[in-house]
C-alpha positions in Angstrom: 7.3 -5.3 -46.0 10.6 -7.1 -45.2 13.8 -5.1 -45.4 17.5 -5.9 -44.8 18.5 -2.2 -45.3 20.9 -1.5 -42.4 19.6 2.0 -42.1 16.1 0.6 -41.3 17.3 -2.4 -39.2 16.6 -0.5 -36.0 13.0 0.2 -36.8 10.2 -1.5 -34.8 8.2 -4.3 -36.3 5.0 -3.5 -38.1 1.6 -5.2 -37.8 -0.4 -3.1 -40.2 -0.3 -5.5 -43.2 0.7 -9.0 -44.1 3.9 -9.9 -45.9 3.7 -11.3 -49.5 1.7 -14.6 -49.3 4.2 -16.2 -51.6 6.9 -16.0 -48.9 4.8 -18.4 -46.7 3.5 -20.6 -49.5 -0.2 -19.6 -49.0 -2.8 -19.0 -51.7 -5.2 -17.3 -49.3 -4.2 -13.9 -47.9 -6.4 -14.6 -44.9 -4.1 -17.5 -43.9 -0.9 -15.3 -43.8 0.0 -14.7 -40.2 3.3 -12.9 -40.7 3.2 -9.1 -41.0 6.9 -8.0 -41.0 10.4 -9.4 -41.2 13.7 -7.8 -40.3 17.2 -9.2 -40.6 19.2 -8.1 -37.6 22.2 -10.4 -37.9 23.8 -12.9 -40.4 21.5 -15.6 -39.2 19.1 -13.8 -36.9 15.7 -12.3 -37.7 12.9 -10.4 -36.1 9.4 -11.5 -37.3 6.0 -10.0 -36.6 2.9 -12.1 -36.7 -0.7 -11.3 -35.9 -3.0 -14.0 -34.5 -6.7 -13.3 -35.2 -9.3 -13.1 -32.5 -10.8 -16.1 -34.2 -9.7 -18.3 -37.0 -11.4 -20.6 -39.5 -10.0 -23.7 -37.7 -7.9 -22.5 -34.7 -10.5 -20.8 -32.5 -9.7 -19.6 -28.9 -11.1 -21.4 -25.9 -13.7 -20.0 -23.5 -10.9 -18.2 -21.6 -9.7 -16.5 -24.7 -6.5 -18.5 -25.0 -5.4 -18.9 -28.6 -5.3 -22.4 -30.1 -1.6 -23.5 -29.7 -1.7 -24.7 -33.3 -1.1 -21.1 -34.2 2.4 -21.4 -32.8 3.1 -24.3 -35.2 1.7 -22.4 -38.2 3.8 -19.4 -37.2 6.9 -21.6 -37.1 6.1 -23.1 -40.5 5.6 -19.6 -42.1 8.7 -18.2 -40.4 10.9 -21.0 -41.7 9.7 -20.4 -45.3 9.8 -16.6 -45.1 13.3 -16.4 -43.6 14.6 -18.9 -46.3 13.2 -16.8 -49.2 13.9 -13.3 -47.7 17.1 -13.9 -45.7 18.8 -16.6 -47.8 17.5 -15.9 -51.3 15.9 -19.3 -51.8 14.1 -19.2 -55.2 10.4 -20.0 -55.6 11.4 -22.8 -58.0 12.8 -24.7 -55.0 10.9 -27.2 -52.9 10.8 -27.2 -49.1 10.8 -30.2 -46.8 10.0 -29.5 -43.2 11.7 -32.4 -41.4 10.7 -31.6 -37.8 8.8 -29.0 -35.8 8.1 -28.5 -32.1 7.0 -26.0 -29.5 6.7 -25.4 -25.7 4.0 -23.1 -24.3 4.1 -21.3 -21.0 0.4 -20.9 -19.9 1.3 -18.4 -17.2 2.4 -15.7 -19.7 0.5 -16.6 -22.9 -1.6 -13.8 -24.5 -5.4 -13.8 -24.6 -7.7 -13.1 -27.6 -10.6 -11.7 -25.6 -10.9 -8.2 -27.1 -9.0 -8.4 -30.4 -6.2 -9.8 -32.5 -2.8 -10.4 -30.8 0.4 -8.9 -32.1 3.3 -11.4 -31.7 7.0 -10.7 -31.9 9.2 -13.7 -32.9 13.0 -13.9 -32.7 14.3 -16.5 -35.1 17.9 -17.7 -34.9 19.2 -20.0 -37.7 21.9 -22.7 -37.0 23.4 -25.6 -38.8 23.0 -23.7 -42.0 23.9 -25.8 -45.0 25.0 -23.8 -48.1 26.0 -25.5 -51.3 27.2 -23.5 -54.4 25.8 -20.4 -52.8 22.4 -21.8 -52.2 20.6 -22.7 -48.9 20.1 -26.4 -48.7 19.0 -26.7 -45.1 18.9 -25.1 -41.6 17.4 -25.4 -38.1 15.5 -22.5 -36.7 15.1 -21.7 -33.0 12.2 -19.4 -32.3 11.1 -17.4 -29.2 7.6 -15.8 -29.0 6.5 -12.8 -27.1 3.4 -10.6 -26.8 3.6 -7.2 -25.2 7.3 -7.9 -24.5 6.3 -10.9 -22.4 7.9 -14.2 -23.6 5.4 -17.1 -23.7 6.6 -19.8 -26.0 9.6 -21.3 -27.7 9.8 -23.6 -30.8 11.6 -24.5 -33.8 12.0 -26.7 -36.8 14.4 -28.0 -39.5 13.8 -27.2 -43.1 15.5 -28.6 -46.2 15.4 -27.2 -49.8 15.8 -29.1 -53.0 15.3 -28.4 -56.7 11.9 -29.2 -58.3 13.7 -31.8 -60.4 15.2 -33.5 -57.3 11.9 -33.4 -55.6 10.1 -35.0 -58.5 12.8 -37.8 -58.5 12.5 -38.2 -54.8 8.7 -38.6 -55.0 8.9 -41.0 -58.0 11.2 -43.3 -55.9 8.4 -43.6 -53.3 6.2 -45.4 -55.8 2.9 -44.7 -54.0 2.2 -41.1 -55.1 -1.3 -40.7 -56.5 -2.5 -38.0 -58.9 -3.9 -35.0 -57.0 -6.7 -34.4 -59.5 -7.9 -38.0 -59.3 -7.8 -37.9 -55.5 -9.4 -34.5 -55.4 -12.5 -35.5 -57.4 -12.8 -39.2 -57.0 -12.0 -39.9 -53.3 -14.9 -39.8 -50.9 -13.8 -39.2 -47.3 -15.4 -41.5 -44.7 -17.7 -39.9 -42.1 -15.8 -37.7 -39.7 -16.0 -38.1 -35.9 -17.3 -35.2 -33.9 -14.5 -33.2 -32.3 -14.7 -31.2 -29.1 -11.9 -28.9 -30.3 -12.8 -28.6 -34.0 -15.9 -27.7 -36.0 -17.5 -30.8 -37.6 -16.1 -29.9 -41.0 -12.6 -29.9 -39.6 -12.7 -33.3 -37.8 -9.8 -35.5 -39.0 -10.7 -38.9 -37.5 -13.3 -41.4 -38.8 -16.6 -41.8 -37.1 -16.5 -45.6 -37.4 -13.5 -46.1 -35.1 -14.1 -46.6 -31.4 -12.1 -44.2 -29.3 -8.8 -45.8 -28.3 -5.1 -45.9 -29.1 -5.6 -46.3 -32.8 -7.7 -44.0 -34.9 -8.2 -43.9 -38.7 -7.1 -40.5 -40.2 -9.4 -38.6 -42.6 -7.5 -36.4 -45.1 -10.1 -33.9 -46.4 -8.5 -32.6 -49.7 -11.1 -29.8 -49.8 -9.9 -28.4 -46.5 -9.4 -24.7 -46.9 -6.5 -24.5 -44.5 -4.5 -27.7 -44.7 -5.0 -27.8 -48.5 -5.0 -24.1 -49.1 -3.1 -25.2 -52.3 -2.6 -28.5 -53.9 -0.1 -30.8 -52.1 1.1 -34.3 -53.0 1.3 -35.5 -49.4 -0.4 -35.0 -46.0 1.1 -31.9 -44.4 2.7 -32.1 -40.9 0.2 -29.6 -39.5 -2.6 -31.9 -40.3 -0.9 -34.9 -38.7 -0.3 -33.0 -35.5 -3.9 -31.8 -35.4 -5.2 -35.3 -36.0 -3.0 -36.7 -33.2 -4.2 -33.9 -30.9 -7.9 -34.6 -31.7 -7.3 -38.3 -31.0 -5.6 -37.5 -27.7 -8.2 -35.0 -26.6 -10.8 -37.7 -26.7 -8.9 -39.6 -24.0 -8.5 -36.5 -21.8 -10.7 -34.7 -19.3 -12.6 -31.7 -20.7 -10.5 -28.6 -20.7 -7.2 -30.4 -21.4 -4.7 -28.1 -23.1 -1.9 -28.8 -25.6 1.2 -27.1 -24.1 3.9 -28.8 -26.1 4.5 -31.1 -28.9 7.1 -32.4 -31.4 6.8 -34.0 -34.8 9.5 -35.8 -36.8 8.8 -36.7 -40.5 11.5 -39.0 -41.9 9.3 -39.7 -45.0 6.1 -38.6 -46.7 2.7 -39.5 -45.5 0.9 -40.3 -48.7 -2.5 -39.3 -49.9 -5.1 -41.9 -50.8 -3.5 -44.6 -48.5 -5.2 -45.9 -45.3 -3.6 -44.0 -42.5 -3.8 -44.5 -38.7 -2.9 -42.4 -35.7 -1.5 -44.6 -32.9 -1.3 -43.2 -29.4 0.9 -44.4 -26.6 0.6 -42.6 -23.2 4.0 -42.6 -21.5 3.2 -40.4 -18.5 0.3 -38.5 -17.0 1.0 -35.5 -19.2 2.8 -36.9 -22.2 1.6 -39.2 -25.1 3.7 -40.4 -27.9 2.1 -40.9 -31.3 2.9 -42.5 -34.6 1.5 -42.2 -38.1 1.1 -45.6 -39.7 0.7 -46.4 -43.4 1.0 -49.9 -45.0 2.6 -51.3 -41.9 5.3 -48.6 -41.6 5.7 -45.4 -39.6 5.8 -42.2 -41.7 5.9 -39.8 -38.8 6.4 -39.8 -35.0 6.0 -37.3 -32.2 4.7 -36.5 -28.8 2.0 -34.3 -27.2 2.3 -32.7 -23.8 -0.9 -31.9 -22.1 -1.9 -29.8 -19.2 -5.3 -30.0 -17.3 
């Protein structure tokens, strides 16, 4: 389990059990990737993660290469765990992940051919905002290594506000729908087959023709993206949907080797949502998430053959 005891700060990271699921905001223990957390400086942490040989959604390819979405989920979990463990953020506070990104080096990335993969993450926090002794925001820069071989970098910006402030923020949006009503009354349209996801995890509608604009399906019963009740579409779902849409336009075997997502506002549930692609070069496609004529999130995908 995590420790900040200076006497133990020199110990090696452990991969024998997960950290407390509450630190990464997961209900399912099976969805906890982090296994250890050490604070080695005022704003620097060492984090252990274990990527499974296979995953409910993020399965390795035929060459045994892990799904790069595991990098993004590790970034998300690290930002939350470091906030609670290293900065004492209370569980009554609400997190807002403003942006997230990663770059993958295919030459050094680990494989999942024979078992799970132990990952060592170095997390450095900058632009730390403290108010009245409480963390209100920071940006994390992460580097990933397996068997002491670096293979990816990434990061994200996280903000923390009180539950009361969050409720007021959501109320000002004016379009928030009740979770229970959505959960039991909304029927998702047929999902398009995906070459990179099982049929149950497709996030694009079957009615749309492949092209630059695809309708997003938000499956509220999804065991990973809605591991627990949320009042908006999470960023992980938006990136995965954009990648599914982009993969349709690429040659078989195309690989996601980098991406970025910026979320200036919430992507609401129960509102028609489109993923719009714009290829800007042979290996890079920009995307935007559209609702009611406005963009709720933007980003880019970098693809390798």
